[in-house]
Backbone as JSON, one array per atom type, in Angstrom:
{
  "sequence": "XXXXXXXXXXXXXXXXXXXXXXXXXXXXXXXXXXXXXXXXXXXXXXXXXXXXXXXXXXXXXXXXXXXXXXXXXXXXXXXXXXXXXXXXXXXXXXXXXXXXXXXXXXXXXXXXXXXXXXXXXXXXXXXXXXXXXXXXXXXXXXXXXXXXXXXXXXXXXXXXXXXXXXXXXXXXXXXXXXXXXXXXXXXXXXXXXXXXXXXXXXXXXXXX",
  "N": [[41.78, 48.53, 187.07], [43.78, 45.71, 186.16], [47.06, 46.02, 184.89], [48.67, 44.92, 181.82], [51.15, 43.85, 182.43], [50.84, 43.23, 185.16], [48.85, 41.31, 184.97], [50.24, 39.34, 183.58], [52.15, 38.71, 185.5], [50.56, 37.56, 187.47], [49.75, 35.28, 186.12], [52.22, 33.98, 185.93], [52.71, 33.54, 188.64], [50.76, 31.74, 189.36], [50.64, 28.32, 189.98], [51.69, 25.61, 187.83], [49.65, 22.85, 187.18], [49.52, 19.36, 187.18], [48.08, 17.03, 187.89], [44.9, 16.64, 189.23], [43.01, 16.2, 192.12], [40.37, 15.55, 194.51], [40.91, 16.9, 196.91], [43.56, 17.7, 196.78], [46.16, 18.86, 194.54], [48.69, 18.12, 192.13], [51.81, 19.37, 191.08], [54.73, 20.54, 189.19], [57.91, 20.74, 190.94], [59.3, 23.85, 192.11], [61.68, 26.45, 191.69], [61.3, 28.9, 192.95], [59.99, 28.14, 195.2], [61.8, 27.18, 196.97], [62.44, 28.5, 199.48], [60.15, 27.75, 200.95], [60.35, 24.93, 200.98], [62.67, 24.86, 202.46], [61.83, 25.83, 204.95], [60.05, 23.76, 205.68], [61.79, 21.52, 205.93], [63.2, 22.19, 208.13], [61.53, 21.86, 210.21], [61.17, 20.13, 213.03], [59.09, 18.45, 213.72], [58.3, 17.46, 211.3], [60.68, 16.19, 210.5], [60.85, 14.2, 212.38], [59.62, 11.95, 211.38], [61.07, 11.42, 209.14], [64.04, 11.98, 208.83], [67.18, 12.25, 210.66], [66.75, 14.68, 213.08], [67.95, 17.87, 212.38], [69.42, 21.11, 211.86], [69.08, 22.7, 208.66], [70.71, 24.5, 206.13], [69.82, 27.25, 203.94], [71.37, 27.25, 201.65], [72.08, 24.59, 201.46], [69.6, 23.36, 200.89], [69.07, 24.55, 198.46], [71.09, 23.37, 196.94], [70.25, 20.7, 197.06], [67.88, 20.97, 195.61], [68.83, 21.6, 193.04], [70.12, 19.19, 192.52], [67.9, 17.47, 192.54], [66.56, 18.41, 190.25], [68.4, 17.78, 188.23], [68.49, 14.97, 188.44], [65.86, 14.42, 187.8], [65.89, 15.2, 185.14], [67.42, 13.16, 184.12], [65.66, 11.15, 184.39], [65.55, 9.56, 186.67], [64.25, 10.09, 189.0], [61.08, 11.4, 190.18], [59.49, 14.34, 191.09], [56.89, 16.01, 192.78], [55.2, 18.99, 193.75], [52.82, 19.25, 196.32], [49.64, 20.62, 196.37], [47.03, 22.36, 198.11], [43.85, 22.03, 196.83], [41.85, 24.03, 196.25], [42.86, 26.58, 196.98], [45.4, 26.49, 196.01], [47.6, 26.47, 197.66], [50.88, 25.59, 198.52], [51.53, 22.58, 200.17], [53.09, 20.38, 200.63], [55.26, 17.66, 199.5], [55.6, 15.02, 197.08], [57.26, 12.05, 196.03], [58.85, 9.94, 193.61], [61.4, 7.66, 193.65], [64.52, 6.0, 192.81], [63.74, 4.85, 190.39], [63.06, 2.2, 188.25], [62.66, 1.52, 185.07], [62.93, -0.73, 183.58], [62.5, -2.86, 185.37], [60.12, -2.05, 186.31], [59.52, -0.68, 188.74], [59.6, 1.39, 191.73], [60.49, 3.68, 194.43], [58.56, 5.19, 196.95], [57.92, 8.41, 198.41], [56.79, 10.86, 200.8], [55.98, 14.09, 202.02], [54.24, 16.07, 204.11], [54.39, 19.22, 204.64], [53.12, 21.43, 205.82], [51.7, 21.99, 208.86], [48.98, 22.36, 209.45], [47.64, 20.85, 207.61], [47.98, 18.19, 208.08], [46.87, 14.9, 208.93], [44.32, 15.1, 207.87], [43.52, 13.9, 205.57], [44.75, 14.83, 203.28], [47.35, 13.92, 202.74], [46.83, 11.22, 202.25], [45.28, 11.31, 199.87], [47.15, 12.55, 198.16], [49.04, 10.54, 198.06], [47.58, 8.51, 196.76], [47.17, 9.76, 194.27], [49.79, 9.89, 193.39], [50.43, 7.18, 193.18], [48.64, 6.57, 191.14], [49.78, 8.06, 189.08], [52.25, 6.72, 188.88], [51.5, 4.09, 188.14], [49.52, 4.34, 186.04], [50.41, 6.48, 184.49], [53.24, 6.08, 184.14], [53.5, 3.37, 183.79], [54.53, 1.6, 185.67], [54.88, -1.19, 188.0], [55.34, -2.12, 190.64], [55.36, -0.33, 193.59], [57.21, 0.72, 196.26], [57.8, 1.4, 199.78], [59.28, 2.65, 202.84], [58.7, 2.95, 206.3], [58.51, 4.09, 209.73], [57.97, 2.08, 212.64], [56.72, 3.46, 214.74], [55.34, 5.46, 213.46], [52.36, 5.73, 213.2], [50.23, 7.12, 212.05], [51.08, 7.57, 209.41], [51.27, 4.92, 208.45], [48.58, 4.16, 208.54], [47.5, 5.94, 206.65], [48.9, 5.17, 204.33], [47.97, 2.53, 203.99], [45.28, 3.03, 203.54], [45.49, 4.32, 201.13], [46.32, 2.3, 199.46], [48.58, 0.73, 199.88], [50.25, -2.14, 201.35], [51.54, -3.89, 204.2], [54.64, -5.59, 203.93], [56.81, -6.61, 205.21], [59.37, -6.45, 207.83], [62.18, -4.8, 209.3], [63.8, -5.44, 212.18], [63.89, -3.53, 215.18], [65.67, -1.27, 214.56], [65.57, 1.45, 214.39], [66.04, 4.29, 216.21], [64.19, 6.07, 218.55], [62.66, 8.34, 220.75], [63.79, 7.19, 223.03], [63.77, 4.43, 222.67], [64.06, 1.43, 220.62], [62.81, 0.85, 217.36], [60.95, -0.93, 214.79], [61.7, -0.95, 211.24], [59.22, -0.55, 208.87], [58.2, -2.16, 206.0], [56.44, -1.53, 203.03], [54.31, -2.11, 200.18], [52.74, -1.59, 196.94], [50.9, -2.97, 194.28], [50.31, -2.63, 190.76], [48.17, -4.16, 189.9], [46.56, -4.23, 192.05], [45.37, -1.85, 192.33], [43.09, 0.79, 191.69], [42.69, 3.19, 189.3], [42.14, 6.57, 190.09], [42.04, 8.97, 188.66], [43.78, 9.4, 186.31], [43.14, 7.36, 184.5], [40.98, 8.26, 183.17], [41.99, 10.19, 181.6], [44.34, 9.43, 180.24], [43.84, 7.96, 177.66], [43.36, 6.25, 174.54], [42.75, 7.91, 171.38], [39.47, 7.92, 169.96], [38.27, 6.38, 166.98], [37.24, 8.44, 164.41], [34.35, 8.92, 162.48]],
  "CA": [[41.99, 47.38, 186.17], [45.17, 45.27, 186.14], [47.83, 46.24, 183.67], [49.07, 43.69, 181.15], [52.28, 43.31, 183.19], [50.31, 42.64, 186.38], [48.16, 40.09, 184.59], [51.26, 38.35, 183.25], [52.76, 38.29, 186.75], [49.62, 36.66, 188.13], [49.83, 34.01, 185.4], [53.47, 33.35, 186.31], [52.64, 33.14, 190.03], [49.86, 30.6, 189.48], [51.43, 27.13, 189.68], [51.25, 24.62, 186.84], [49.08, 21.66, 187.81], [49.51, 18.2, 186.3], [47.06, 16.07, 188.3], [43.98, 17.26, 190.17], [42.11, 15.32, 192.85], [39.27, 16.23, 195.2], [41.43, 17.76, 197.97], [44.9, 18.18, 196.45], [46.62, 18.85, 193.15], [50.13, 17.92, 192.04], [52.47, 20.12, 190.02], [56.19, 20.46, 189.25], [58.62, 21.52, 191.95], [59.65, 25.17, 191.59], [62.82, 27.09, 192.36], [60.85, 29.97, 193.84], [59.45, 27.55, 196.41], [62.88, 26.7, 197.83], [62.28, 28.96, 200.88], [59.11, 26.95, 201.59], [60.95, 23.63, 201.26], [63.65, 25.08, 203.53], [61.08, 25.91, 206.21], [59.53, 22.44, 206.02], [62.84, 20.58, 206.33], [63.71, 22.6, 209.44], [60.49, 21.58, 211.19], [61.52, 18.84, 213.63], [57.92, 17.59, 213.71], [58.38, 16.78, 210.0], [61.87, 15.32, 210.48], [60.62, 13.07, 213.29], [59.21, 10.79, 210.59], [61.88, 11.33, 207.92], [65.48, 11.87, 208.98], [67.69, 12.71, 211.94], [66.49, 16.12, 213.2], [69.11, 18.75, 212.42], [69.16, 22.31, 211.05], [69.56, 22.71, 207.28], [70.87, 25.85, 205.61], [69.17, 27.54, 202.67], [72.29, 26.84, 200.58], [71.99, 23.13, 201.35], [68.35, 23.02, 200.22], [69.25, 24.96, 197.06], [71.9, 22.33, 196.3], [69.38, 19.54, 196.9], [66.94, 21.27, 194.53], [69.57, 21.44, 191.79], [70.33, 17.75, 192.35], [66.6, 16.91, 192.16], [66.28, 18.79, 188.87], [69.29, 17.0, 187.36], [68.06, 13.57, 188.45], [64.62, 14.36, 187.03], [66.27, 15.27, 183.73], [67.92, 11.83, 183.78], [64.52, 10.26, 184.57], [65.78, 8.64, 187.78], [63.3, 10.44, 190.06], [59.99, 12.31, 189.84], [59.07, 15.1, 192.26], [55.75, 16.9, 192.64], [54.7, 19.76, 194.87], [51.41, 18.99, 196.65], [48.88, 21.85, 196.64], [45.62, 22.31, 198.46], [43.27, 22.19, 195.49], [41.06, 25.23, 195.99], [43.66, 27.79, 197.15], [46.72, 26.24, 195.42], [48.64, 26.64, 198.66], [51.77, 24.44, 198.61], [51.46, 22.0, 201.51], [54.01, 19.26, 200.78], [55.88, 17.08, 198.31], [55.6, 13.57, 196.9], [58.41, 11.68, 195.2], [59.21, 8.59, 193.19], [62.85, 7.57, 193.55], [65.06, 4.68, 192.42], [62.85, 4.34, 189.35], [63.59, 1.24, 187.28], [61.66, 1.29, 184.03], [63.1, -2.11, 183.13], [61.86, -3.75, 186.35], [58.81, -1.46, 186.56], [59.37, -0.44, 190.18], [60.13, 2.64, 192.26], [60.28, 3.91, 195.85], [57.67, 6.33, 197.2], [58.13, 9.24, 199.59], [55.87, 11.98, 200.92], [56.21, 15.04, 203.12], [53.25, 17.13, 204.27], [55.18, 20.17, 205.42], [52.28, 22.37, 206.54], [51.1, 21.27, 209.98], [47.51, 22.47, 209.44], [47.07, 19.93, 206.63], [48.27, 16.81, 208.47], [45.79, 14.19, 209.58], [43.03, 15.53, 207.33], [43.27, 13.2, 204.32], [45.5, 15.39, 202.16], [48.45, 13.0, 202.43], [46.27, 10.0, 201.66], [44.93, 11.54, 198.46], [48.39, 12.79, 197.42], [49.64, 9.22, 197.85], [46.81, 7.83, 195.71], [47.44, 10.39, 192.98], [51.14, 9.51, 192.96], [50.32, 5.8, 192.71], [47.97, 6.65, 189.84], [50.79, 8.5, 188.11], [53.25, 5.66, 188.71], [50.94, 2.93, 187.44], [48.81, 4.7, 184.81], [51.24, 7.38, 183.69], [54.57, 5.55, 183.83], [53.44, 1.93, 183.5], [55.24, 0.81, 186.66], [54.06, -2.27, 188.56], [55.53, -2.24, 192.09], [55.83, 0.86, 194.28], [57.51, 0.37, 197.65], [58.19, 2.46, 200.71], [59.57, 2.23, 204.19], [58.33, 3.9, 207.33], [58.92, 3.64, 211.06], [56.92, 1.42, 213.4], [56.0, 4.41, 215.57], [54.6, 6.42, 212.64], [51.09, 5.04, 213.0], [49.39, 7.9, 211.13], [51.53, 7.31, 208.04], [50.89, 3.56, 208.07], [47.13, 4.15, 208.27], [47.27, 6.65, 205.39], [49.42, 4.34, 203.24], [47.05, 1.41, 203.8], [44.05, 3.58, 202.95], [45.8, 4.68, 199.74], [46.5, 1.09, 198.66], [49.76, -0.03, 200.26], [50.12, -3.16, 202.39], [52.82, -4.24, 204.82], [55.22, -6.81, 203.36], [57.92, -7.1, 206.03], [59.96, -5.53, 208.8], [63.53, -4.95, 209.82], [63.47, -5.28, 213.59], [64.62, -2.74, 216.17], [66.81, -0.61, 213.92], [65.32, 2.88, 214.34], [65.99, 4.79, 217.58], [63.3, 7.23, 218.69], [61.98, 8.43, 222.03], [64.41, 6.36, 224.05], [63.68, 3.0, 222.42], [64.29, 0.98, 219.26], [61.6, 0.5, 216.63], [61.13, -1.61, 213.51], [61.38, -0.33, 209.96], [58.1, -1.25, 208.24], [58.25, -2.12, 204.54], [55.13, -1.66, 202.42], [54.3, -1.9, 198.73], [51.46, -1.65, 196.24], [51.03, -3.44, 192.9], [49.36, -2.02, 189.83], [47.01, -5.04, 189.8], [45.77, -4.06, 193.28], [45.05, -0.43, 192.42], [42.13, 1.32, 190.72], [43.05, 4.57, 188.98], [41.06, 7.52, 190.39], [42.04, 10.17, 187.82], [44.46, 9.36, 185.01], [42.51, 6.41, 183.58], [40.0, 9.01, 182.39], [42.73, 11.15, 180.78], [45.31, 8.74, 179.39], [43.11, 6.99, 176.86], [43.61, 6.48, 173.11], [41.69, 8.58, 170.62], [38.5, 7.09, 169.27], [38.22, 6.56, 165.53], [36.15, 9.31, 164.0], [33.75, 8.5, 161.19]],
  "C": [[43.48, 47.03, 186.14], [45.82, 45.62, 184.82], [48.21, 44.9, 183.07], [50.22, 43.03, 181.91], [51.81, 42.64, 184.47], [49.59, 41.34, 186.09], [49.15, 38.98, 184.27], [51.92, 37.82, 184.52], [51.86, 37.31, 187.5], [49.64, 35.28, 187.47], [51.09, 33.25, 185.81], [53.43, 32.83, 187.74], [51.74, 31.92, 190.23], [50.61, 29.32, 189.09], [50.83, 26.28, 188.57], [50.77, 23.39, 187.59], [49.03, 20.54, 186.79], [48.36, 17.24, 186.6], [46.2, 16.72, 189.38], [43.06, 16.22, 190.79], [41.0, 16.12, 193.49], [39.8, 17.24, 196.22], [42.77, 18.39, 197.62], [45.13, 18.16, 194.96], [48.13, 18.73, 193.17], [50.69, 18.7, 190.86], [53.98, 20.05, 190.17], [56.77, 21.22, 190.44], [59.14, 22.8, 191.31], [60.78, 25.79, 192.4], [62.36, 28.18, 193.32], [60.21, 29.46, 195.12], [60.53, 27.0, 197.35], [62.77, 27.23, 199.25], [61.2, 28.19, 201.64], [59.65, 25.58, 201.94], [61.94, 23.75, 202.43], [62.96, 25.16, 204.89], [60.57, 24.54, 206.63], [60.62, 21.53, 206.58], [63.5, 20.99, 207.63], [62.66, 22.45, 210.54], [60.75, 20.19, 211.77], [60.32, 17.91, 213.72], [57.81, 16.83, 212.39], [59.51, 15.76, 210.01], [61.73, 14.11, 211.4], [60.29, 11.8, 212.53], [60.04, 10.6, 209.32], [63.35, 11.03, 208.2], [65.88, 12.22, 210.41], [67.43, 14.21, 212.04], [67.78, 16.93, 213.3], [68.78, 19.98, 211.58], [69.77, 22.19, 209.66], [69.62, 24.14, 206.77], [70.11, 26.01, 204.3], [70.04, 27.07, 201.51], [72.23, 25.33, 200.38], [70.74, 22.72, 200.59], [68.4, 23.44, 198.76], [70.05, 23.91, 196.3], [71.08, 21.06, 196.08], [68.39, 19.75, 195.75], [67.63, 21.08, 193.18], [69.81, 19.97, 191.48], [69.02, 17.07, 191.91], [66.29, 17.18, 190.69], [67.13, 17.96, 187.9], [68.85, 15.54, 187.3], [66.72, 13.4, 187.73], [64.92, 14.38, 185.54], [66.76, 13.91, 183.24], [66.87, 10.74, 183.99], [64.75, 9.21, 185.66], [64.82, 8.89, 188.93], [62.19, 11.32, 189.47], [59.58, 13.01, 191.13], [57.86, 15.96, 191.89], [55.61, 17.74, 193.91], [53.23, 19.41, 195.07], [50.75, 20.32, 197.02], [47.51, 21.52, 197.21], [44.85, 22.77, 197.22], [42.6, 23.55, 195.28], [41.88, 26.52, 196.07], [45.0, 27.71, 196.44], [47.85, 26.64, 196.37], [49.55, 25.43, 198.66], [51.8, 23.89, 200.03], [52.43, 20.83, 201.7], [54.62, 18.82, 199.46], [55.64, 15.58, 198.29], [56.67, 13.23, 195.87], [58.34, 10.22, 194.79], [60.71, 8.58, 192.99], [63.24, 6.15, 193.17], [64.16, 4.04, 191.35], [63.61, 3.38, 188.42], [62.5, 0.95, 186.26], [61.75, -0.14, 183.51], [62.35, -3.07, 184.05], [60.49, -3.25, 186.77], [58.54, -1.27, 188.05], [59.97, 0.91, 190.55], [59.85, 2.7, 193.76], [59.51, 5.2, 196.04], [58.07, 7.08, 198.46], [57.16, 10.4, 199.6], [56.25, 12.81, 202.13], [55.07, 16.06, 203.08], [53.88, 18.15, 205.22], [54.36, 21.14, 206.25], [51.46, 21.64, 207.6], [49.58, 21.26, 209.93], [46.86, 21.46, 208.5], [47.39, 18.47, 206.93], [47.06, 16.19, 209.16], [44.4, 14.54, 209.07], [42.76, 14.92, 205.94], [44.02, 13.73, 203.12], [46.65, 14.45, 201.74], [47.97, 11.72, 201.78], [45.94, 10.19, 200.19], [46.18, 11.81, 197.62], [49.08, 11.47, 197.12], [48.92, 8.48, 196.75], [47.07, 8.44, 194.34], [48.83, 10.02, 192.47], [51.18, 8.05, 192.51], [49.65, 5.75, 191.33], [48.96, 7.06, 188.76], [51.8, 7.4, 187.83], [52.71, 4.52, 187.86], [50.35, 3.31, 186.07], [49.67, 5.55, 183.9], [52.55, 6.79, 183.23], [54.57, 4.06, 183.49], [54.25, 1.09, 184.46], [54.3, -0.21, 187.3], [54.16, -2.37, 190.08], [56.09, -0.94, 192.64], [56.0, 0.5, 195.75], [57.82, 1.59, 198.47], [58.64, 1.83, 202.01], [59.2, 3.34, 205.15], [58.71, 3.31, 208.68], [57.72, 3.07, 211.81], [56.08, 2.41, 214.2], [55.17, 5.41, 214.77], [53.26, 5.8, 212.23], [50.19, 5.79, 212.01], [49.77, 7.63, 209.69], [51.11, 5.92, 207.58], [49.4, 3.47, 207.74], [46.83, 4.81, 206.93], [47.74, 5.81, 204.21], [48.48, 3.18, 202.95], [45.76, 1.89, 203.13], [44.26, 3.91, 201.47], [46.01, 3.47, 198.86], [47.71, 0.26, 198.99], [49.4, -1.12, 201.27], [51.51, -3.49, 202.95], [53.33, -5.56, 204.26], [56.4, -7.34, 204.17], [58.44, -6.04, 206.98], [61.44, -5.84, 209.0], [63.46, -4.54, 211.29], [64.46, -4.39, 214.35], [65.87, -2.06, 215.59], [66.58, 0.88, 213.71], [65.15, 3.38, 215.77], [65.16, 6.06, 217.64], [62.66, 7.2, 220.06], [62.5, 7.48, 223.08], [64.27, 4.87, 223.83], [63.89, 2.7, 220.93], [62.99, 0.49, 218.64], [61.95, -0.23, 215.33], [61.02, -0.61, 212.35], [60.31, -1.19, 209.3], [58.19, -1.06, 206.73], [56.85, -2.38, 203.98], [55.26, -1.54, 200.91], [52.88, -1.97, 198.2], [51.73, -2.08, 194.8], [49.97, -2.79, 192.02], [48.08, -2.84, 189.72], [46.09, -4.92, 191.01], [45.19, -2.65, 193.39], [44.07, -0.04, 191.32], [42.42, 2.8, 190.52], [41.9, 5.52, 189.27], [40.95, 8.67, 189.39], [42.56, 9.9, 186.41], [43.87, 8.36, 184.03], [41.45, 7.1, 182.71], [40.67, 9.97, 181.41], [43.62, 10.44, 179.78], [44.62, 7.59, 178.68], [43.4, 7.27, 175.39], [42.44, 7.22, 172.46], [40.73, 7.54, 170.03], [38.53, 7.39, 167.78], [37.0, 7.39, 165.16], [35.64, 8.9, 162.61], [33.77, 9.68, 160.23]]
}
């Protein structure tokens, strides 16, 4: 039988979950997951669709984590860890950045760091849950993103989640020996149906 200390440790190890879908769940980013984030950001297959591929030190990722926490405290960004729902294995992150509560807009970002979970619908559902949070939880109206013309899988997932293409900046991303467009996409709250939070964020009924 587990001791009380072992039981408490298991409780501490189990991640807090804020939003639960069919395939994934979203919870707060955690300092003890920095080594996982560090491994993801050093995977050039991940960086191919995000930034210029280069090695990142653990100290650099720790500094980024501290910056993320501070910006969250100031309500300028929101970060979630993405978990596989049944095992609670961390598989990626989703973010809202450049949040303007006055203008009711923000920028969306996603990273599925675990290769085994790419192309299987996890990113699509994580995107939908983040849109649900942005629209239903925060009351935002326009969520935008940018991706690269060659990232066809991401564009398909974004469209399936509710985004649509709204414009391009031509031939300004170099990859694989040629220049590609930046694709701009967005989603409006009026174009989105809440899958989860509309059932949770409701006013109390008057009791007789």
